[in-house]
Phi, psi and omega in degrees: 000138184282162188298316185296324176299316182305314186283345178273349183275136174291150183303317184292329173290330178287318175302317180297310180308315183291319183298313178299314177301321182289323180295317174294326179280338185316121174282123189270117175278145174060054175308141178076017177276358178069015181257147177277166180301320177296320175303316177297320178293324178292321176297314176303314179297320176303308186305313184274323169297327182288350174293335183244337187197172174278144185242135176237167178304325179303321179294322183291316180303316184284322178293327187252000181049051177236154178296160184301316180295322175294318172304311181305313183295313179301315180296315182300320181290320180296323182288312182299325178277001172084016183264337174222166166228158177239130186242146177291141175285133186291332182281326185211109183292347174293330181258134177251133177285145172258129184231132177293143174276172181292334178298314184276328174302327176295338183269347188307307180303313180298317182299315182298317184298319186294319181296310179306312179302307184296325176297314182295321176295311180301319188262012180295131177075013176253139179277159177307314183293322176298314181301313186298316177301311181299315182287322174305312185292316179296320176299320180298322180286323169305314179295324182289320175293319176296319173302319181293311181304313181300317182294318181298318180294319181293321178295319179292323175295329176295330186265002180277000000 
């Protein structure tokens, strides 16, 4: 792509292009498992977060910025397909811990390797400084959108 063309692309368009390329390039682990990309991302999150702490539906809602109903649907399908189970919390029975099953545990190593390969590919020819600036800017963009959503919700409530 020529330099003048690069400068004419909106940031949001560039992010969209990168997202699409990543989706196409994603080495698909466990072909034929019947899971959607978001279900796979949630499963990855569960597999790695549960190594260090207990995970609940609220954690998934926050991590992926999805609604409660969306998270419920994803978790129900993961449970139905035998990738997770949900167990009552001993301190508060209203909350169910999300626990990976042996079926998903067996996939942990290959998933981790896939993540490492993708990271290496994405960051090829990028300096540590460039990566840090990029991450800082991307997190700021996420924060900006989250703040906008919050303001929109507050504005909507005013008009109800």
